[in-house]
C-alpha positions as CSV (number, residue, x, y, z in Angstrom):
1,G,10.3,11.1,40.7
2,G,14.1,11.4,41.2
3,E,16.2,13.9,43.0
4,P,14.8,17.3,43.9
5,L,15.5,20.0,41.3
6,S,16.0,23.8,41.6
7,S,12.5,25.3,41.5
8,Q,13.7,28.3,39.5
9,A,15.5,26.1,37.0
10,V,12.4,24.1,36.4
11,A,10.3,27.3,35.9
12,S,13.0,28.6,33.5
13,D,13.1,25.3,31.6
14,L,9.3,25.4,31.2
15,G,9.4,29.0,30.0
16,W,7.2,30.3,32.8
17,Q,6.7,33.6,31.2
18,R,3.9,36.1,30.9
19,A,1.5,33.8,29.0
20,L,1.7,31.0,31.6
21,R,1.6,33.5,34.5
22,L,-1.6,35.0,33.1
23,R,-3.1,31.5,32.8
24,F,-1.8,29.8,36.0
25,G,-0.5,32.6,38.2
26,R,2.9,33.0,39.8
27,W,5.2,29.9,39.6
28,Q,5.6,29.6,43.4
29,T,1.8,29.8,43.9
30,F,1.2,27.3,41.1
31,V,3.6,24.7,42.7
32,K,2.3,25.3,46.2
33,N,-1.3,24.6,45.2
34,R,-0.4,21.3,43.4
35,P,-0.5,18.3,45.8
36,E,1.8,16.3,43.5
37,F,4.7,18.7,44.2
38,W,6.6,19.6,47.3
39,T,8.9,22.6,47.7
40,F,11.5,23.4,50.3
41,G,14.5,25.7,50.3
42,G,14.2,26.5,46.6
43,F,14.0,22.9,45.6
44,L,11.1,21.1,43.9
45,G,10.2,17.4,43.9
46,L,7.4,15.0,43.2
47,A,5.4,14.2,46.4
48,K,4.5,10.5,46.6
49,R,1.2,9.5,48.2
50,R,1.7,7.2,51.1
51,D,0.2,3.8,50.2
52,W,-0.1,1.6,53.2
53,Q,0.8,-2.0,52.6
54,T,-2.3,-3.9,51.7
55,E,-2.0,-6.9,54.0
56,T,-4.1,-6.5,57.2
57,S,-2.1,-6.2,60.4
58,S,-4.7,-8.2,62.3
59,S,-3.3,-11.3,60.7
60,S,0.0,-10.8,62.6
61,S,0.4,-10.5,66.3
62,G,2.3,-7.9,68.3
63,L,2.9,-4.2,68.0
64,E,5.5,-4.6,65.3
65,S,2.8,-5.1,62.8
66,L,1.1,-1.8,63.5
67,R,0.8,0.8,60.8
68,V,1.2,4.1,62.8
69,L,0.2,7.5,61.5
70,E,1.7,10.2,63.7
71,L,-0.2,13.4,63.1
72,F,1.1,16.8,64.4
73,S,4.4,14.9,64.9
74,G,6.4,18.0,65.9
75,I,9.9,17.0,67.0
76,G,8.7,13.6,68.0
77,G,7.7,14.0,71.6
78,L,4.7,11.7,71.4
79,R,6.6,9.1,69.5
80,A,9.3,9.1,72.2
81,A,6.6,8.9,74.9
82,F,4.9,6.0,73.1
83,H,8.2,4.0,72.9
84,R,8.9,4.8,76.5
85,A,5.4,3.7,77.7
86,C,5.7,0.5,75.8
87,G,9.1,-0.1,77.3
88,L,7.8,0.5,80.8
89,A,5.0,-2.0,80.1
90,G,7.6,-4.6,79.1
91,V,6.8,-4.4,75.4
92,Q,9.8,-4.0,73.2
93,L,8.8,-2.3,69.9
94,G,11.9,-2.9,67.9
95,S,11.2,-2.0,64.4
96,L,7.6,-1.1,63.7
97,H,6.0,-2.3,60.4
98,E,5.2,1.3,59.3
99,W,5.5,4.6,61.1
100,V,4.6,7.8,59.1
101,P,5.0,11.2,60.8
102,L,3.1,14.3,59.4
103,E,3.9,17.8,60.5
104,A,3.5,21.2,58.8
105,S,6.7,22.9,60.3
106,H,9.9,22.6,58.3
107,M,11.9,23.3,61.5
108,A,10.1,20.6,63.5
109,N,10.6,18.1,60.7
110,S,14.3,18.8,60.6
111,V,14.6,18.2,64.3
112,Y,12.4,15.0,64.0
113,T,14.8,13.5,61.4
114,T,17.7,14.2,63.8
115,N,15.8,12.5,66.7
116,F,14.7,9.4,64.8
117,D,16.0,7.2,62.1
118,I,13.9,8.2,59.1
119,P,14.4,5.9,56.1
120,Y,13.1,8.5,53.7
121,A,14.5,12.0,53.5
122,P,13.7,14.8,53.6
123,L,10.7,14.6,55.9
124,L,8.4,16.9,54.1
125,P,6.0,19.4,55.6
126,R,2.4,18.4,55.3
127,D,-0.7,20.6,56.0
128,I,-3.1,18.3,57.9
129,V,-6.1,20.3,56.8
130,R,-5.3,19.3,53.2
131,L,-5.2,15.6,53.8
132,T,-7.5,13.4,51.8
133,P,-9.0,10.0,52.9
134,E,-6.7,8.3,50.4
135,M,-3.7,9.7,52.2
136,V,-4.6,8.3,55.6
137,D,-6.7,5.3,55.0
138,G,-5.4,2.0,56.2
139,A,-3.3,3.1,59.3
140,D,-4.0,1.0,62.4
141,L,-3.2,3.7,64.9
142,W,-3.3,7.5,64.8
143,L,-1.1,9.2,67.3
144,M,-2.1,12.9,67.6
145,S,-0.6,15.8,69.5
146,P,-2.6,18.8,68.1
147,P,-1.8,22.4,69.0
148,C,-2.7,23.2,72.6
149,Q,-3.1,27.0,72.3
150,P,-6.9,26.9,71.7
151,Y,-7.4,25.1,75.0
152,T,-4.6,26.0,77.5
153,R,-5.5,27.7,80.7
154,L,-2.9,30.4,80.0
155,G,-4.3,31.2,76.6
156,K,-7.6,32.8,75.4
157,K,-9.4,29.4,75.5
158,S,-10.9,30.1,72.1
159,D,-11.5,26.4,71.4
160,V,-12.9,25.9,67.9
161,G,-12.8,29.7,67.4
162,D,-9.0,29.5,67.2
163,R,-7.8,28.6,63.6
164,R,-5.2,26.2,65.2
165,A,-8.1,23.9,66.1
166,S,-9.1,23.5,62.5
167,P,-6.6,20.7,61.6
168,L,-8.1,18.4,64.4
169,A,-11.6,19.2,63.2
170,S,-10.6,18.4,59.7
171,L,-9.3,15.0,60.8
172,M,-12.5,14.2,62.6
173,Q,-14.4,14.9,59.4
174,L,-12.1,12.5,57.5
175,L,-12.8,9.6,59.9
176,P,-16.3,8.6,58.6
177,R,-15.1,8.8,55.0
178,L,-12.4,6.1,55.5
179,A,-12.8,2.7,54.0
180,R,-10.3,1.3,56.6
181,P,-10.4,3.6,59.6
182,P,-7.8,3.3,62.4
183,R,-8.4,0.7,65.0
184,A,-7.3,3.1,67.7
185,L,-6.7,6.8,68.2
186,L,-4.3,8.1,70.9
187,L,-4.5,11.9,71.4
188,E,-2.7,14.0,74.0
189,N,-3.2,17.6,75.0
190,V,-3.4,20.0,77.9
191,V,-5.8,20.1,80.8
192,G,-9.0,21.7,79.6
193,F,-9.0,19.9,76.2
194,E,-11.2,17.2,77.5
195,A,-14.0,19.7,78.2
196,S,-13.6,21.6,74.9
197,E,-15.9,21.6,72.0
198,S,-13.1,20.0,69.9
Protein backbone atom coordinates (compact mmCIF):
# COMPACT_ATOMS: atom_id res chain seq x y z
CA GLY A 1 0.00 0.00 0.00
CA GLY A 2 3.02 2.34 -0.06
CA GLU A 3 5.01 3.80 -2.92
CA PRO A 4 4.79 2.24 -6.40
CA LEU A 5 7.44 -0.37 -7.16
CA SER A 6 9.12 -1.44 -10.35
CA SER A 7 6.84 -4.06 -11.90
CA GLN A 8 9.78 -6.08 -13.23
CA ALA A 9 11.53 -5.97 -9.84
CA VAL A 10 8.41 -7.35 -8.14
CA ALA A 11 8.16 -10.13 -10.74
CA SER A 12 11.82 -10.94 -10.19
CA ASP A 13 11.45 -10.93 -6.38
CA LEU A 14 8.48 -13.29 -6.67
CA GLY A 15 10.46 -15.58 -8.93
CA TRP A 16 7.96 -15.31 -11.79
CA GLN A 17 9.51 -18.14 -13.74
CA ARG A 18 8.23 -20.99 -15.87
CA ALA A 19 6.13 -22.71 -13.19
CA LEU A 20 4.22 -19.54 -12.31
CA ARG A 21 3.89 -18.55 -15.97
CA LEU A 22 2.34 -21.94 -16.76
CA ARG A 23 -0.09 -21.56 -13.87
CA PHE A 24 -1.00 -17.83 -14.12
CA GLY A 25 0.25 -16.64 -17.53
CA ARG A 26 2.58 -13.75 -18.31
CA TRP A 27 3.32 -11.35 -15.42
CA GLN A 28 1.97 -8.28 -17.24
CA THR A 29 -1.30 -10.08 -18.07
CA PHE A 30 -1.63 -11.40 -14.52
CA VAL A 31 -1.23 -7.92 -13.02
CA LYS A 32 -3.51 -6.26 -15.57
CA ASN A 33 -6.33 -8.70 -14.76
CA ARG A 34 -6.08 -8.13 -11.02
CA PRO A 35 -8.29 -5.19 -9.89
CA GLU A 36 -6.27 -4.75 -6.71
CA PHE A 37 -3.20 -3.65 -8.75
CA TRP A 38 -2.53 -0.72 -11.05
CA THR A 39 0.33 -0.43 -13.50
CA PHE A 40 1.68 2.53 -15.38
CA GLY A 41 5.06 3.30 -16.93
CA GLY A 42 6.64 0.10 -15.63
CA PHE A 43 5.48 0.70 -12.04
CA LEU A 44 3.11 -1.36 -9.95
CA GLY A 45 1.00 -0.35 -6.97
CA LEU A 46 -2.00 -1.38 -4.93
CA ALA A 47 -5.25 0.15 -6.15
CA LYS A 48 -7.44 1.39 -3.35
CA ARG A 49 -11.18 1.08 -3.74
CA ARG A 50 -12.94 4.42 -3.35
CA ASP A 51 -15.06 4.38 -0.21
CA TRP A 52 -17.45 7.31 -0.10
CA GLN A 53 -17.75 8.80 3.34
CA THR A 54 -20.70 7.25 5.10
CA GLU A 55 -22.53 10.35 6.25
CA THR A 56 -25.40 11.34 4.00
CA SER A 57 -24.94 14.61 2.22
CA SER A 58 -28.66 15.39 2.51
CA SER A 59 -27.99 16.33 6.15
CA SER A 60 -25.89 19.28 5.02
CA SER A 61 -26.92 22.06 2.74
CA GLY A 62 -25.22 23.49 -0.31
CA LEU A 63 -23.24 22.08 -3.17
CA GLU A 64 -20.08 21.76 -1.08
CA SER A 65 -21.55 18.61 0.48
CA LEU A 66 -21.90 16.83 -2.87
CA ARG A 67 -20.05 13.62 -3.57
CA VAL A 68 -19.35 13.86 -7.31
CA LEU A 69 -18.27 10.99 -9.54
CA GLU A 70 -16.97 12.33 -12.86
CA LEU A 71 -17.10 9.48 -15.38
CA PHE A 72 -15.28 9.77 -18.73
CA SER A 73 -13.48 12.71 -17.12
CA GLY A 74 -11.05 13.21 -20.01
CA ILE A 75 -8.99 16.35 -19.43
CA GLY A 76 -11.70 17.90 -17.25
CA GLY A 77 -13.85 19.83 -19.70
CA LEU A 78 -17.14 18.90 -18.04
CA ARG A 79 -15.74 19.72 -14.60
CA ALA A 80 -14.63 23.14 -15.85
CA ALA A 81 -18.08 23.72 -17.41
CA PHE A 82 -19.83 22.63 -14.20
CA HIS A 83 -17.78 25.07 -12.13
CA ARG A 84 -18.38 27.84 -14.69
CA ALA A 85 -22.14 27.20 -14.79
CA CYS A 86 -22.33 27.29 -11.01
CA GLY A 87 -20.38 30.56 -11.02
CA LEU A 88 -22.71 32.10 -13.62
CA ALA A 89 -25.66 31.06 -11.44
CA GLY A 90 -24.09 32.85 -8.49
CA VAL A 91 -23.14 29.66 -6.68
CA GLN A 92 -19.55 29.52 -5.50
CA LEU A 93 -18.46 25.92 -5.15
CA GLY A 94 -15.28 26.46 -3.24
CA SER A 95 -14.03 23.10 -2.08
CA LEU A 96 -16.39 20.25 -2.82
CA HIS A 97 -16.78 17.49 -0.26
CA GLU A 98 -15.61 14.73 -2.64
CA TRP A 99 -14.86 14.80 -6.37
CA VAL A 100 -13.58 11.62 -8.03
CA PRO A 101 -12.65 11.60 -11.74
CA LEU A 102 -12.52 8.31 -13.67
CA GLU A 103 -10.92 8.02 -17.12
CA ALA A 104 -9.24 5.19 -19.06
CA SER A 105 -6.65 7.33 -20.90
CA HIS A 106 -3.23 7.78 -19.28
CA MET A 107 -2.63 10.91 -21.35
CA ALA A 108 -5.98 12.51 -20.46
CA ASN A 109 -5.37 11.76 -16.77
CA SER A 110 -1.99 13.45 -16.96
CA VAL A 111 -3.54 16.60 -18.44
CA TYR A 112 -6.40 16.47 -15.89
CA THR A 113 -3.95 16.47 -12.97
CA THR A 114 -2.29 19.53 -14.50
CA ASN A 115 -5.63 21.32 -14.97
CA PHE A 116 -6.98 20.61 -11.47
CA ASP A 117 -5.59 20.24 -7.99
CA ILE A 118 -5.76 16.50 -7.36
CA PRO A 119 -4.98 15.55 -3.75
CA TYR A 120 -4.06 12.00 -4.72
CA ALA A 121 -1.48 11.29 -7.38
CA PRO A 122 -1.13 9.74 -9.80
CA LEU A 123 -4.65 9.86 -11.24
CA LEU A 124 -4.93 6.24 -12.38
CA PRO A 125 -6.61 5.02 -15.54
CA ARG A 126 -9.83 3.17 -14.92
CA ASP A 127 -11.83 1.11 -17.41
CA ILE A 128 -15.45 2.13 -16.83
CA VAL A 129 -16.74 -1.21 -18.16
CA ARG A 130 -14.95 -2.95 -15.27
CA LEU A 131 -16.52 -0.85 -12.50
CA THR A 132 -18.51 -2.70 -9.85
CA PRO A 133 -21.43 -1.37 -7.81
CA GLU A 134 -19.18 -1.12 -4.74
CA MET A 135 -16.85 1.26 -6.60
CA VAL A 136 -19.54 3.81 -7.46
CA ASP A 137 -22.21 3.37 -4.78
CA GLY A 138 -22.86 6.43 -2.63
CA ALA A 139 -21.98 9.25 -5.03
CA ASP A 140 -24.64 12.00 -5.08
CA LEU A 141 -24.00 13.21 -8.62
CA TRP A 142 -22.63 11.45 -11.69
CA LEU A 143 -21.15 13.79 -14.30
CA MET A 144 -20.73 11.93 -17.58
CA SER A 145 -19.18 12.87 -20.89
CA PRO A 146 -19.09 9.55 -22.79
CA PRO A 147 -17.44 9.19 -26.22
CA CYS A 148 -19.40 10.99 -28.94
CA GLN A 149 -18.13 8.97 -31.94
CA PRO A 150 -21.05 6.47 -31.92
CA TYR A 151 -23.55 9.34 -32.32
CA THR A 152 -21.89 12.23 -34.15
CA ARG A 153 -23.34 13.43 -37.45
CA LEU A 154 -19.89 13.21 -39.04
CA GLY A 155 -19.35 9.61 -37.97
CA LYS A 156 -20.93 6.29 -38.90
CA LYS A 157 -23.77 6.75 -36.37
CA SER A 158 -23.36 3.15 -35.24
CA ASP A 159 -24.96 3.92 -31.87
CA VAL A 160 -24.87 0.78 -29.65
CA GLY A 161 -23.13 -1.12 -32.47
CA ASP A 162 -19.99 0.93 -31.76
CA ARG A 163 -17.82 -0.59 -29.01
CA ARG A 164 -17.24 2.93 -27.63
CA ALA A 165 -20.90 2.97 -26.54
CA SER A 166 -20.42 -0.04 -24.23
CA PRO A 167 -19.06 1.88 -21.19
CA LEU A 168 -22.21 3.99 -21.00
CA ALA A 169 -24.41 0.89 -21.38
CA SER A 170 -22.40 -0.77 -18.61
CA LEU A 171 -23.04 2.19 -16.29
CA MET A 172 -26.77 2.06 -16.98
CA GLN A 173 -26.75 -1.62 -16.02
CA LEU A 174 -25.02 -0.72 -12.74
CA LEU A 175 -27.64 1.81 -11.66
CA PRO A 176 -30.39 -0.62 -10.55
CA ARG A 177 -27.81 -2.63 -8.60
CA LEU A 178 -26.78 0.28 -6.36
CA ALA A 179 -27.86 0.42 -2.73
CA ARG A 180 -27.32 4.21 -2.77
CA PRO A 181 -27.79 5.41 -6.38
CA PRO A 182 -26.90 8.97 -7.37
CA ARG A 183 -29.51 11.64 -6.70
CA ALA A 184 -28.79 13.17 -10.10
CA LEU A 185 -27.08 12.38 -13.41
CA LEU A 186 -25.66 15.06 -15.67
CA LEU A 187 -24.71 13.79 -19.11
CA GLU A 188 -23.43 15.80 -22.07
CA ASN A 189 -22.93 14.68 -25.65
CA VAL A 190 -23.36 15.68 -29.28
CA VAL A 191 -26.51 16.46 -31.26
CA GLY A 192 -28.03 13.12 -32.20
CA PHE A 193 -27.28 11.45 -28.88
CA GLU A 194 -30.74 12.29 -27.55
CA ALA A 195 -32.37 10.23 -30.32
CA SER A 196 -29.94 7.31 -30.04
CA GLU A 197 -30.67 3.87 -28.63
CA SER A 198 -28.12 4.55 -25.89
